Backbone as CSV, one residue per row, in Angstrom:
resi,resn,N_x,N_y,N_z,CA_x,CA_y,CA_z,C_x,C_y,C_z
1,VAL,89.340,107.700,67.026,89.194,108.760,66.047,90.378,109.713,66.181
2,ARG,90.971,110.115,65.062,92.081,111.054,65.128,91.980,112.057,63.983
3,THR,92.525,113.249,64.227,92.530,114.285,63.201,93.664,115.254,63.505
4,ILE,93.850,116.204,62.595,94.885,117.215,62.751,94.320,118.539,62.268
5,ALA,94.781,119.635,62.864,94.337,120.958,62.426,94.844,121.227,61.020
6,ALA,94.081,122.002,60.260,94.452,122.287,58.876,95.815,122.966,58.774
7,ASN,96.188,123.736,59.804,97.482,124.426,59.772,98.640,123.529,60.238
8,GLY,98.321,122.276,60.600,99.364,121.345,60.987,99.977,121.586,62.350
9,GLU,99.289,122.365,63.202,99.868,122.727,64.488,99.339,121.902,65.667
10,VAL,98.203,121.243,65.478,97.564,120.513,66.580,97.044,119.167,66.085
11,SER,97.293,118.118,66.859,96.698,116.813,66.562,95.776,116.426,67.705
12,CYS,94.765,115.646,67.391,93.789,115.240,68.397,93.408,113.778,68.180
13,ARG,93.393,113.036,69.281,92.991,111.631,69.247,91.991,111.390,70.377
14,VAL,90.949,110.671,70.081,89.932,110.348,71.082,89.607,108.860,70.980
15,VAL,89.529,108.202,72.121,89.176,106.779,72.178,87.957,106.599,73.074
16,THR,86.955,105.901,72.587,85.880,105.416,73.447,86.020,103.895,73.473
17,GLY,86.264,103.355,74.660,86.613,101.941,74.740,85.923,101.183,75.852
18,THR,84.668,101.486,76.104,83.939,100.813,77.179,83.912,99.298,76.976
19,GLY,83.593,98.877,75.763,83.496,97.442,75.486,84.816,96.713,75.636
20,LEU,85.892,97.318,75.124,87.182,96.619,75.175,87.714,96.546,76.605
21,VAL,87.488,97.602,77.416,87.937,97.552,78.809,87.115,96.526,79.580
22,ASN,85.825,96.439,79.278,84.987,95.414,79.913,85.476,94.020,79.532
23,ALA,85.863,93.848,78.260,86.371,92.556,77.807,87.653,92.196,78.554
24,ALA,88.537,93.187,78.704,89.786,92.946,79.432,89.519,92.588,80.884
25,ALA,88.585,93.296,81.505,88.254,93.028,82.906,87.693,91.621,83.077
26,ASN,86.901,91.183,82.113,86.340,89.832,82.184,87.416,88.770,82.006
27,VAL,88.338,89.006,81.085,89.421,88.047,80.851,90.346,87.967,82.064
28,GLN,90.690,89.136,82.598,91.643,89.194,83.705,90.994,88.996,85.075
29,ARG,89.655,89.023,85.093,88.906,88.877,86.348,89.387,89.881,87.399
30,THR,89.384,91.129,86.992,89.902,92.195,87.837,88.870,92.735,88.812
31,SER,89.349,93.192,89.953,88.532,93.924,90.913,88.229,95.296,90.315
32,PRO,87.294,96.055,90.883,86.989,97.380,90.328,88.202,98.302,90.197
33,VAL,89.031,98.397,91.229,90.180,99.313,91.154,91.222,98.792,90.163
34,ALA,91.358,97.482,90.043,92.280,96.911,89.052,91.744,97.145,87.641
35,SER,90.427,97.046,87.459,89.818,97.321,86.152,90.082,98.767,85.735
36,ALA,89.952,99.684,86.707,90.171,101.101,86.408,91.613,101.368,86.004
37,ALA,92.571,100.796,86.739,93.986,101.000,86.416,94.334,100.395,85.063
38,LEU,93.902,99.161,84.846,94.190,98.487,83.583,93.530,99.215,82.424
39,GLY,92.280,99.609,82.611,91.558,100.303,81.552,92.201,101.629,81.189
40,ARG,92.609,102.400,82.192,93.272,103.681,81.907,94.571,103.457,81.139
41,ALA,95.334,102.437,81.527,96.596,102.152,80.830,96.334,101.775,79.378
42,MET,95.307,100.958,79.135,95.000,100.552,77.759,94.515,101.743,76.931
43,ILE,93.681,102.587,77.517,93.199,103.774,76.795,94.377,104.680,76.449
44,CYS,95.274,104.920,77.408,96.447,105.764,77.142,97.334,105.139,76.074
45,GLY,97.503,103.822,76.127,98.295,103.148,75.113,97.706,103.325,73.725
46,LEU,96.396,103.191,73.609,95.735,103.374,72.320,95.899,104.804,71.810
47,LEU,95.847,105.769,72.713,96.032,107.167,72.319,97.441,107.408,71.787
48,LEU,98.437,106.786,72.405,99.822,106.968,71.968,100.116,106.230,70.663
49,SER,99.467,105.090,70.452,99.781,104.280,69.270,98.914,104.595,68.059
50,ALA,97.880,105.384,68.220,96.971,105.696,67.112,97.733,106.297,65.936
51,GLY,97.542,105.721,64.760,98.173,106.251,63.562,99.606,105.817,63.351
52,LYS,100.127,104.943,64.214,101.511,104.487,64.057,101.629,103.559,62.843
53,LYS,102.881,103.361,62.397,103.136,102.513,61.241,102.730,101.071,61.525
54,GLU,102.419,100.347,60.455,102.065,98.935,60.568,103.197,98.176,61.260
55,GLY,102.852,97.420,62.277,103.838,96.635,63.011,104.401,97.312,64.237
56,GLU,104.253,98.635,64.329,104.793,99.355,65.487,103.878,99.177,66.700
57,THR,104.475,98.962,67.844,103.710,98.800,69.076,104.172,99.795,70.129
58,VAL,103.271,100.080,71.054,103.591,100.922,72.206,103.238,100.129,73.464
59,GLN,104.199,99.995,74.349,103.971,99.301,75.614,104.109,100.277,76.768
60,LEU,103.068,100.343,77.587,103.112,101.117,78.828,103.246,100.149,79.983
61,GLU,104.184,100.421,80.878,104.346,99.572,82.054,104.568,100.450,83.279
62,LEU,103.607,100.400,84.187,103.739,101.121,85.454,104.238,100.136,86.504
63,ARG,105.458,100.347,86.962,106.059,99.479,87.967,106.029,100.224,89.300
64,GLY,104.946,100.035,90.030,104.763,100.765,91.278,104.929,99.899,92.504
65,ASP,104.986,100.549,93.664,105.094,99.804,94.920,103.737,99.577,95.572
66,GLY,102.656,99.885,94.832,101.311,99.624,95.321,100.946,98.161,95.165
67,PRO,99.807,97.752,95.686,99.418,96.334,95.651,99.190,95.756,94.257
68,LEU,98.948,96.600,93.245,98.812,96.082,91.879,100.147,95.578,91.340
69,LYS,101.244,96.088,91.890,102.619,95.708,91.509,102.981,96.230,90.121
70,THR,102.379,95.670,89.102,102.697,96.063,87.720,101.407,96.188,86.917
71,THR,101.350,97.236,86.086,100.234,97.408,85.161,100.814,97.560,83.766
72,VAL,100.409,96.683,82.840,100.997,96.641,81.499,99.904,96.745,80.439
73,ALA,100.163,97.533,79.410,99.270,97.605,78.248,100.121,97.702,76.997
74,ILE,99.789,96.908,75.983,100.496,96.924,74.702,99.473,97.166,73.597
75,SER,99.740,98.153,72.745,98.782,98.524,71.699,99.508,98.775,70.384
76,ASN,98.723,98.850,69.299,99.290,99.154,67.990,98.391,100.122,67.238
77,GLY,98.834,100.502,66.036,98.108,101.491,65.254,96.786,101.014,64.697
78,ARG,96.539,99.711,64.745,95.257,99.174,64.273,94.171,99.240,65.346
79,GLY,94.536,99.713,66.530,93.560,99.784,67.611,93.454,98.510,68.411
80,GLU,94.434,97.633,68.274,94.448,96.388,69.042,95.235,96.612,70.328
81,VAL,94.707,96.128,71.431,95.354,96.360,72.721,95.145,95.162,73.630
82,ARG,96.116,94.922,74.490,96.016,93.869,75.491,96.750,94.346,76.744
83,GLY,96.447,93.735,77.878,97.121,94.170,79.095,96.827,93.265,80.270
84,TYR,97.520,93.539,81.374,97.289,92.790,82.607,97.831,93.591,83.782
85,VAL,97.435,93.211,84.974,97.984,93.780,86.206,98.592,92.650,87.026
86,GLY,99.559,93.010,87.878,100.247,91.993,88.662,99.332,91.248,89.614
87,ASP,98.421,91.969,90.268,97.463,91.354,91.192,96.067,91.865,90.864
88,PRO,95.283,91.113,90.120,93.957,91.584,89.695,92.905,91.590,90.803
89,SER,93.229,91.041,91.971,92.219,90.909,93.032,92.263,92.030,94.064
90,VAL,93.088,93.055,93.835,93.278,94.127,94.820,91.963,94.844,95.136
91,VAL,91.705,95.017,96.421,90.542,95.782,96.881,91.037,96.841,97.868
92,LEU,90.652,98.100,97.644,91.068,99.201,98.502,89.866,100.083,98.845
93,PRO,89.926,100.787,99.977,88.860,101.748,100.288,88.874,102.884,99.271
94,PRO,87.748,103.569,99.070,87.719,104.717,98.151,88.681,105.804,98.620
95,ASN,89.092,106.678,97.708,89.950,107.796,98.099,89.120,108.897,98.767
96,SER,89.751,110.015,99.061,89.080,111.080,99.808,87.896,111.680,99.066
97,GLU,87.849,111.483,97.730,86.743,112.013,96.925,85.667,110.959,96.678
98,GLY,85.852,109.781,97.280,84.873,108.719,97.119,85.027,107.912,95.852
99,HIS,86.160,108.078,95.161,86.401,107.358,93.908,87.353,106.186,94.120
100,LEU,87.435,105.327,93.121,88.388,104.215,93.178,89.798,104.773,93.334
101,ASP,90.554,104.225,94.278,91.873,104.781,94.594,92.953,104.142,93.723
102,VAL,92.941,104.510,92.449,93.904,103.957,91.500,95.325,104.376,91.872
103,GLY,95.476,105.623,92.324,96.806,106.108,92.693,97.463,105.268,93.767
104,LYS,96.705,104.888,94.780,97.246,104.056,95.846,97.478,102.633,95.363
105,ALA,96.623,102.149,94.486,96.779,100.786,93.961,98.046,100.657,93.130
106,VAL,98.359,101.701,92.360,99.574,101.693,91.542,100.798,102.000,92.396
107,GLY,100.701,103.046,93.224,101.811,103.416,94.094,102.869,104.252,93.406
108,LYS,104.007,104.394,94.079,105.134,105.155,93.537,106.087,104.215,92.811
109,GLY,106.775,104.756,91.803,107.706,103.916,91.060,108.063,104.515,89.721
110,ILE,108.125,103.660,88.699,108.594,104.062,87.374,107.548,103.739,86.307
111,LEU,107.378,104.669,85.378,106.591,104.416,84.174,107.566,104.213,83.021
112,ALA,107.471,103.062,82.370,108.298,102.773,81.197,107.407,102.768,79.959
113,VAL,107.828,103.490,78.938,107.127,103.514,77.656,108.076,102.952,76.609
114,VAL,107.691,101.836,76.009,108.557,101.153,75.046,107.881,101.164,73.678
115,ARG,108.550,101.783,72.719,108.071,101.787,71.331,108.928,100.800,70.541
116,ASN,108.274,99.926,69.785,109.037,98.892,69.087,108.459,98.625,67.695
117,HIS,109.304,98.100,66.831,108.902,97.714,65.486,109.824,96.584,65.049
118,PRO,109.278,95.575,64.358,110.113,94.440,63.943,111.337,94.837,63.109
119,MET,111.261,95.970,62.401,112.357,96.385,61.539,113.407,97.223,62.272
120,TRP,113.117,97.623,63.504,114.078,98.429,64.248,115.137,97.536,64.880
121,LYS,116.351,98.044,64.933,117.427,97.279,65.555,117.176,97.120,67.044
122,ASN,116.746,98.215,67.688,116.444,98.192,69.118,115.173,98.984,69.386
123,PRO,114.413,98.591,70.396,113.232,99.389,70.763,113.664,100.697,71.415
124,TYR,112.771,101.682,71.378,113.006,102.948,72.076,112.304,102.865,73.423
125,THR,113.041,103.078,74.493,112.472,103.011,75.838,112.641,104.347,76.554
126,GLY,111.526,104.874,77.051,111.552,106.093,77.851,111.102,105.792,79.264
127,LEU,111.803,106.345,80.239,111.479,106.116,81.647,111.193,107.440,82.336
128,THR,110.216,107.436,83.211,109.925,108.616,84.011,109.342,108.174,85.348
129,THR,109.408,109.040,86.324,108.877,108.723,87.640,107.350,108.819,87.638
130,ILE,106.711,107.875,88.268,105.254,107.942,88.438,104.941,109.129,89.343
131,VAL,104.133,110.072,88.858,103.871,111.290,89.626,102.660,111.169,90.541
132,SER,101.681,110.342,90.165,100.477,110.222,90.991,99.941,108.798,91.064
133,GLY,100.262,107.973,90.064,99.690,106.634,89.997,98.311,106.612,89.366
134,GLU,97.808,107.780,88.968,96.476,107.848,88.364,96.506,107.528,86.870
135,VAL,97.651,107.204,86.361,97.917,106.729,84.995,97.918,107.856,83.959
136,ALA,96.798,108.505,83.699,96.760,109.547,82.669,97.723,110.681,83.019
137,GLU,97.738,111.093,84.265,98.646,112.150,84.693,100.109,111.719,84.532
138,ASP,100.360,110.449,84.778,101.723,109.928,84.644,102.163,109.899,83.184
139,VAL,101.257,109.495,82.296,101.585,109.454,80.870,101.764,110.870,80.329
140,ALA,100.934,111.804,80.774,101.085,113.202,80.356,102.434,113.753,80.802
141,SER,102.857,113.399,82.009,104.163,113.830,82.514,105.280,113.240,81.661
142,TYR,105.122,111.987,81.263,106.112,111.352,80.384,106.221,112.102,79.060
143,LEU,105.082,112.434,78.458,105.095,113.133,77.172,105.804,114.480,77.271
144,ALA,105.578,115.179,78.383,106.200,116.492,78.569,107.696,116.375,78.840
145,ASP,108.083,115.403,79.673,109.482,115.292,80.092,110.354,114.551,79.086
146,SER,109.871,113.412,78.606,110.704,112.547,77.783,110.584,112.833,76.281
147,GLU,109.413,113.248,75.836,109.229,113.488,74.402,109.048,114.969,74.078
148,GLN,109.108,115.815,75.124,108.987,117.273,74.945,107.792,117.644,74.070
149,THR,106.677,116.959,74.330,105.457,117.218,73.572,104.396,117.823,74.485
150,PRO,104.137,119.123,74.382,103.068,119.731,75.189,101.728,119.104,74.812
151,SER,101.046,118.545,75.799,99.819,117.804,75.507,98.791,117.986,76.608
152,ALA,97.537,117.768,76.231,96.444,117.658,77.199,95.911,116.241,77.066
153,LEU,95.983,115.488,78.145,95.579,114.079,78.097,94.613,113.782,79.230
154,GLY,93.550,113.104,78.885,92.593,112.660,79.894,92.168,111.242,79.601
155,ALA,92.046,110.421,80.637,91.589,109.041,80.455,90.864,108.604,81.716
156,GLY,89.772,107.894,81.551,89.011,107.465,82.718,88.256,106.176,82.469
157,VAL,87.960,105.500,83.569,87.164,104.265,83.544,86.160,104.349,84.683
158,LEU,84.895,104.164,84.366,83.846,104.178,85.386,83.341,102.758,85.595
159,VAL,83.387,102.308,86.851,82.950,100.961,87.211,81.742,101.079,88.139
160,ASP,80.671,100.346,87.845,79.480,100.445,88.688,79.598,99.545,89.927
161,LYS,78.568,99.544,90.741,78.604,98.805,92.007,78.685,97.291,91.800
162,LYS,78.288,96.841,90.617,78.368,95.408,90.321,79.755,95.000,89.819
163,GLY,80.632,95.997,89.632,81.970,95.718,89.142,82.083,95.743,87.635
164,GLU,81.012,96.183,86.962,81.030,96.228,85.497,81.508,97.588,85.006
165,VAL,82.308,97.577,83.962,82.781,98.825,83.356,81.639,99.416,82.529
166,VAL,81.196,100.624,82.893,80.059,101.242,82.202,80.490,102.413,81.318
167,ALA,81.716,102.854,81.449,82.242,103.901,80.561,83.763,103.886,80.637
168,ALA,84.410,104.033,79.492,85.869,104.098,79.436,86.283,104.841,78.178
169,GLY,87.207,105.747,78.329,87.668,106.489,77.155,88.678,107.545,77.533
170,GLY,89.128,108.275,76.528,90.111,109.317,76.797,90.404,110.134,75.557
171,PHE,91.203,111.187,75.758,91.596,112.053,74.644,93.039,112.505,74.823
172,LEU,93.665,112.818,73.703,95.025,113.341,73.699,95.105,114.438,72.644
173,VAL,95.337,115.665,73.097,95.530,116.798,72.198,96.986,117.216,72.313
174,SER,97.708,117.205,71.200,99.144,117.493,71.229,99.478,118.680,70.343
175,MET,100.373,119.524,70.848,100.884,120.636,70.060,102.041,120.116,69.211
176,LEU,101.977,120.354,67.929,103.012,119.884,67.011,104.091,120.954,66.838
177,PRO,105.275,120.563,66.341,106.359,121.535,66.171,105.916,122.765,65.382
178,GLY,106.255,123.937,65.893,105.899,125.180,65.216,104.546,125.737,65.612
179,ALA,103.894,125.129,66.593,102.573,125.597,67.020,102.657,127.032,67.541
180,THR,101.718,127.866,67.132,101.704,129.271,67.542,100.993,129.439,68.888
181,GLU,101.189,130.599,69.481,100.522,130.899,70.749,99.014,130.895,70.582
182,ASP,98.543,131.314,69.425,97.093,131.319,69.179,96.526,129.898,69.246
183,SER,97.218,128.948,68.628,96.756,127.564,68.653,96.797,127.003,70.068
184,ILE,97.851,127.323,70.789,97.986,126.841,72.171,96.847,127.365,73.026
185,ARG,96.553,128.667,72.899,95.464,129.265,73.690,94.116,128.643,73.332
186,THR,93.906,128.384,72.044,92.642,127.786,71.615,92.468,126.391,72.208
187,VAL,93.537,125.591,72.184,93.477,124.248,72.770,93.187,124.335,74.257
188,GLU,93.883,125.211,74.957,93.668,125.358,76.400,92.220,125.718,76.698
189,GLN,91.661,126.635,75.907,90.281,127.055,76.117,89.313,125.911,75.821
190,ASN,89.580,125.157,74.765,88.693,124.053,74.401,88.694,122.963,75.471
191,VAL,89.863,122.648,76.018,89.950,121.630,77.070,89.201,122.095,78.320
192,LYS,89.387,123.364,78.687,88.695,123.903,79.860,87.180,123.891,79.673
193,SER,86.747,124.125,78.442,85.300,124.231,78.180,84.593,122.887,78.213
194,LEU,85.351,121.781,78.219,84.710,120.463,78.295,83.887,120.333,79.570
195,LYS,84.504,120.722,80.693,83.847,120.729,82.017,83.320,119.354,82.445
196,MET,83.765,118.312,81.768,83.386,116.953,82.135,84.585,116.034,81.939
197,THR,84.619,114.956,82.705,85.665,113.954,82.534,85.359,113.119,81.289
198,PRO,86.339,112.356,80.791,86.058,111.502,79.628,84.872,110.558,79.836
199,THR,84.774,109.962,81.033,83.662,109.034,81.256,82.325,109.774,81.318
200,GLU,82.333,111.001,81.854,81.093,111.788,81.883,80.668,112.167,80.465
201,LEU,81.635,112.490,79.618,81.308,112.816,78.220,80.670,111.621,77.527
202,ILE,81.240,110.436,77.759,80.710,109.222,77.139,79.328,108.893,77.688
203,ARG,79.164,109.019,78.997,77.871,108.717,79.622,76.781,109.691,79.164
204,SER,77.203,110.898,78.762,76.222,111.886,78.304,75.748,111.587,76.879
205,GLY,76.372,110.579,76.245,75.943,110.179,74.914,76.828,110.665,73.784
206,MET,77.928,111.341,74.120,78.816,111.855,73.085,79.669,110.747,72.479
207,SER,79.832,110.812,71.167,80.695,109.859,70.461,82.115,110.399,70.424
208,ALA,83.043,109.577,69.960,84.431,110.028,69.835,84.515,111.221,68.878
209,THR,83.753,111.185,67.804,83.757,112.287,66.834,83.203,113.563,67.460
210,ASP,82.172,113.428,68.298,81.613,114.593,68.992,82.663,115.249,69.887
211,ILE,83.418,114.408,70.600,84.430,114.930,71.522,85.559,115.603,70.750
212,VAL,85.952,115.025,69.622,86.957,115.658,68.764,86.481,117.043,68.336
213,GLY,85.208,117.142,67.986,84.652,118.422,67.558,84.793,119.499,68.617
214,LYS,84.582,119.130,69.877,84.717,120.102,70.964,86.187,120.471,71.207
215,LEU,87.054,119.470,71.171,88.474,119.722,71.437,89.141,120.510,70.311
216,MET,88.641,120.379,69.092,89.255,121.050,67.931,88.434,122.245,67.443
217,LYS,87.572,122.745,68.284,86.761,123.911,67.922,87.668,125.086,67.533
218,ASP,87.333,125.739,66.419,88.065,126.910,65.897,89.478,126.571,65.412
219,LEU,89.768,125.275,65.235,91.095,124.867,64.750,91.029,124.266,63.344
220,ASP,89.848,124.307,62.725,89.669,123.833,61.349,90.265,122.438,61.146
221,PRO,89.734,121.432,61.873,90.310,120.086,61.747,90.028,119.455,60.391
222,LEU,90.959,118.635,59.941,90.762,117.893,58.709,89.813,116.726,58.968
223,GLU,89.443,116.017,57.919,88.535,114.881,58.071,89.130,113.848,59.036
224,VAL,88.296,113.323,59.908,88.791,112.389,60.917,89.062,111.021,60.312
225,ALA,90.037,110.329,60.893,90.327,108.936,60.535,89.809,108.070,61.670
226,GLU,89.087,107.018,61.333,88.463,106.182,62.346,89.055,104.771,62.363
227,SER,89.111,104.195,63.553,89.433,102.779,63.711,88.595,102.276,64.872
228,TYR,88.517,100.975,65.005,87.668,100.400,66.044,88.514,99.565,66.997
229,PRO,88.829,100.124,68.168,89.712,99.420,69.103,89.086,98.135,69.639
230,LYS,89.947,97.165,69.899,89.456,95.908,70.451,90.541,95.263,71.309
231,TYR,90.095,94.428,72.249,91.031,93.673,73.067,91.491,92.478,72.245
232,TYR,92.784,92.419,72.011,93.307,91.399,71.101,94.635,90.868,71.625
233,CYS,94.772,89.557,71.671,96.024,88.938,72.105,96.657,88.204,70.919
234,SER,97.946,88.402,70.752,98.660,87.818,69.609,99.398,86.534,69.962
235,CYS,99.060,85.952,71.106,99.758,84.726,71.500,99.382,83.578,70.558
236,GLY,100.171,82.544,70.563,99.922,81.377,69.732,100.884,80.273,70.129
237,ARG,100.651,79.117,69.606,101.451,77.955,70.016,102.936,78.143,69.689
238,GLU,103.220,78.703,68.518,104.624,78.882,68.128,105.326,79.868,69.051
239,ARG,104.614,80.932,69.446,105.215,81.902,70.387,105.464,81.239,71.737
240,VAL,104.551,80.391,72.161,104.734,79.681,73.432,105.945,78.762,73.354
241,ARG,106.110,78.088,72.231,107.281,77.207,72.047,108.576,77.998,72.204
242,ARG,108.604,79.188,71.611,109.819,80.015,71.708,110.055,80.481,73.138
243,THR,108.972,80.771,73.853,109.092,81.232,75.240,109.547,80.106,76.154
244,VAL,108.997,78.923,75.962,109.354,77.775,76.796,110.846,77.458,76.685
245,VAL,111.391,77.643,75.500,112.823,77.372,75.279,113.692,78.205,76.231
246,LEU,113.214,79.391,76.574,113.981,80.276,77.447,114.169,79.697,78.848
247,LEU,113.363,78.712,79.220,113.512,78.072,80.528,114.843,77.311,80.632
248,GLY,115.326,76.848,79.495,116.561,76.068,79.514,116.281,74.576,79.592
249,ARG,117.231,73.784,79.136,117.049,72.336,79.047,116.740,71.696,80.402
250,LYS,117.484,72.075,81.446,117.307,71.422,82.752,115.908,71.648,83.307
251,ASP,115.446,72.909,83.274,114.110,73.206,83.804,113.024,72.496,83.007
252,ILE,113.187,72.444,81.700,112.202,71.748,80.861,112.174,70.257,81.203
253,GLU,113.327,69.663,81.340,113.394,68.241,81.693,112.805,67.982,83.077
254,ASP,113.040,68.906,84.015,112.479,68.757,85.361,110.953,68.818,85.325
255,LEU,110.402,69.761,84.545,108.946,69.884,84.429,108.330,68.624,83.826
256,ILE,108.969,68.105,82.809,108.461,66.884,82.173,108.490,65.721,83.161
257,ALA,109.564,65.638,83.955,109.678,64.555,84.939,108.624,64.679,86.026
258,GLU,108.300,65.930,86.419,107.361,66.162,87.516,105.909,66.009,87.086
259,GLN,105.552,66.564,85.922,104.131,66.602,85.543,103.829,65.989,84.182
260,GLY,104.837,65.492,83.495,104.603,64.791,82.245,104.379,65.682,81.041
261,HIS,104.484,66.991,81.222,104.304,67.939,80.126,104.838,69.302,80.575
262,VAL,104.815,70.250,79.651,105.170,71.635,79.981,103.945,72.498,79.712
263,GLU,103.553,73.263,80.710,102.332,74.067,80.603,102.667,75.545,80.744
264,ALA,102.045,76.361,79.910,102.263,77.812,79.958,100.932,78.519,79.766
265,THR,100.721,79.584,80.554,99.494,80.375,80.460,99.835,81.793,80.029
266,CYS,99.156,82.292,79.014,99.385,83.649,78.532,98.883,84.656,79.561
267,GLU,99.720,85.630,79.919,99.334,86.642,80.909,98.225,87.547,80.391
268,PHE,98.148,87.717,79.069,97.211,88.677,78.503,95.811,88.114,78.285
269,CYS,95.707,86.867,77.831,94.382,86.309,77.533,94.024,85.102,78.390
270,LYS,94.973,84.654,79.215,94.784,83.531,80.148,94.581,82.192,79.445
271,ARG,94.883,82.149,78.159,94.796,80.869,77.453,95.949,79.963,77.913
272,CYS,95.619,78.704,78.166,96.612,77.754,78.658,97.082,76.849,77.514
273,TYR,98.390,76.738,77.380,98.991,75.873,76.357,99.715,74.718,77.049
274,ARG,99.499,73.525,76.563,100.174,72.349,77.122,101.020,71.688,76.033
275,LEU,102.316,71.621,76.270,103.238,71.006,75.323,103.619,69.611,75.802
276,SER,103.499,68.649,74.905,103.907,67.281,75.225,105.426,67.241,75.385
277,PRO,105.953,66.195,76.036,107.423,66.082,76.160,108.109,66.143,74.800
278,GLU,107.509,65.506,73.801,108.114,65.488,72.472,108.144,66.888,71.860
279,GLU,107.036,67.614,72.006,106.965,68.962,71.431,107.919,69.911,72.138
280,ALA,107.997,69.807,73.460,108.886,70.676,74.223,110.344,70.436,73.855
281,MET,110.728,69.174,73.755,112.115,68.853,73.422,112.427,69.205,71.968
282,GLU,111.426,69.069,71.094,111.622,69.464,69.692,111.899,70.960,69.594
283,ALA,111.115,71.742,70.355,111.319,73.195,70.373,112.717,73.532,70.876
284,LEU,113.140,72.851,71.918,114.462,73.087,72.496,115.568,72.734,71.496
285,ASN,115.436,71.591,70.854,116.459,71.152,69.908,116.500,72.024,68.660
286,THR,115.332,72.495,68.221,115.280,73.376,67.051,115.961,74.702,67.345
287,ALA,115.738,75.221,68.558,116.338,76.500,68.939,117.856,76.398,69.040
288,ALA,118.343,75.195,69.320,119.789,75.003,69.494,120.527,74.908,68.166
289,LEU,119.773,74.762,67.058,120.413,74.619,65.743,121.017,75.936,65.268
């Protein structure tokens, strides 16, 4: 759900994504802490990509020195998102507050935000240092440092003792160019008055529209625009053919000699594609034309 203040000074986006994060966790077979990291990245990605032009994508990649290694989420303006972590089996002790230690799982490193569109000559890439590894805090730091956008961002994933995702969601309130001090103070007060995390708000029964109402109180928001986020992978046989070509002729020939085919597994949906020797060589020869 997204909206903007009538005076054009504040925008607000809220995502409730318990089902889609659960779907991702099931596909990726993630441990609880990996589910939390992946889910937060996907929620943040959806918040950044909401309302973008058709075809535009936002990719978040946390390259940390923690055991997860890499956390990736790619989303678009239609609410479609996919992602993966480098090591989905990571298990860590709880942090000092008794919560999943996402910060330690991610570690220190770099957050890369890549915005892309098929019509653009080059993608836009922003880099910033990971400040905590808790994901939402890192993305908020990126928005402030790289895009100079004052924002309030929250994202969370709650995993129960069985490893199931029982709540996932987040919000992003951004000050737009020309925002007055009055609007800034109102946003600050509204965020403080929440007094609950995104997952607590969802568990209390609040919808995305309800949360928008609290965040945009006294800001006269316009009618909200709704979309329904889902875990979606855009892989396909033709994309796999193009990817396999990147291996080069020698590696492809070696694979065919060793196993009689070329096999590729999508990192996002774990679907396995098997190319016959004829199909693999056809792809290679077509690319060479």
